[in-house]
C-alpha positions as CSV (number, residue, x, y, z in Angstrom):
1,X,0.1,-0.1,-0.2
2,X,1.5,3.3,-1.1
3,X,1.1,6.8,0.8
4,X,0.3,8.7,-2.4
5,X,-1.8,7.7,-5.7
6,X,-0.3,6.2,-8.8
7,X,-1.2,9.4,-10.5
8,X,0.5,11.9,-8.0
9,X,3.8,9.7,-8.0
10,X,4.0,9.5,-11.8
11,X,3.7,13.4,-11.5
12,X,6.6,13.4,-9.0
13,X,8.8,11.3,-10.9
14,X,8.9,13.8,-13.7
15,X,9.2,17.0,-11.6
16,X,12.0,15.4,-9.8
17,X,13.3,14.4,-13.7
18,X,12.9,18.6,-14.4
19,X,14.8,19.5,-11.2
20,X,17.3,17.2,-11.3
21,X,18.1,18.0,-15.0
22,X,17.9,21.6,-13.9
23,X,20.2,21.2,-10.9
24,X,22.7,19.0,-13.0
25,X,22.9,21.4,-15.4
26,X,23.7,24.6,-13.0
27,X,26.5,22.3,-11.7
28,X,27.9,21.2,-15.1
29,X,28.2,25.1,-15.9
30,X,29.5,26.0,-12.5
31,X,32.4,23.6,-13.0
32,X,33.1,24.4,-16.6
33,X,33.5,28.2,-15.4
34,X,35.6,27.0,-12.6
35,X,37.9,25.3,-15.0
36,X,38.0,28.2,-17.6
37,X,39.3,30.7,-15.0
38,X,42.3,28.6,-14.5
39,X,45.1,30.5,-16.0
40,X,46.4,27.1,-18.1
41,X,46.0,26.7,-21.5
42,X,42.9,25.4,-23.0
43,X,44.1,22.2,-24.2
44,X,45.2,21.4,-20.7
45,X,41.6,22.4,-19.4
46,X,40.5,19.9,-21.9
47,X,40.0,16.8,-19.9
48,X,39.1,18.1,-16.7
49,X,36.1,19.6,-18.6
50,X,35.5,16.3,-20.1
51,X,35.5,14.7,-16.7
52,X,33.6,17.0,-15.1
53,X,31.0,16.6,-18.1
54,X,31.0,12.8,-18.0
55,X,30.8,12.7,-14.0
56,X,28.0,15.4,-13.9
57,X,25.8,13.6,-16.5
58,X,26.7,10.1,-15.7
59,X,25.1,11.1,-12.2
60,X,22.2,12.3,-13.8
61,X,21.6,9.2,-15.9
62,X,22.1,6.9,-13.4
63,X,19.3,8.9,-11.3
64,X,17.3,9.2,-14.3
65,X,17.4,5.6,-14.9
66,X,16.2,4.9,-10.8
67,X,13.3,7.3,-11.9
68,X,12.4,5.1,-14.5
69,X,12.8,2.0,-12.5
70,X,10.2,3.6,-9.8
71,X,8.1,4.3,-12.6
72,X,7.9,0.7,-13.6
73,X,6.9,-0.6,-10.3
74,X,3.8,1.8,-10.1
75,X,1.3,-0.3,-11.3
76,X,-2.0,0.4,-12.7
């Protein structure tokens, strides 16, 4: 037995995805801004930019997969 209705859970999942995507984008921009403030040439900053991008969106993907799994557990 769930404390929330099925429709409420589905809406919550959609809004959580939107909030997580927005937060991930802002964190990603913050990481890139911090990296670009370095005095190092761009060719030395590229690996950090790539790592920050992969880490940020890798975590976002994992969270989205978790929310998708939760959505599949909601029975009609």
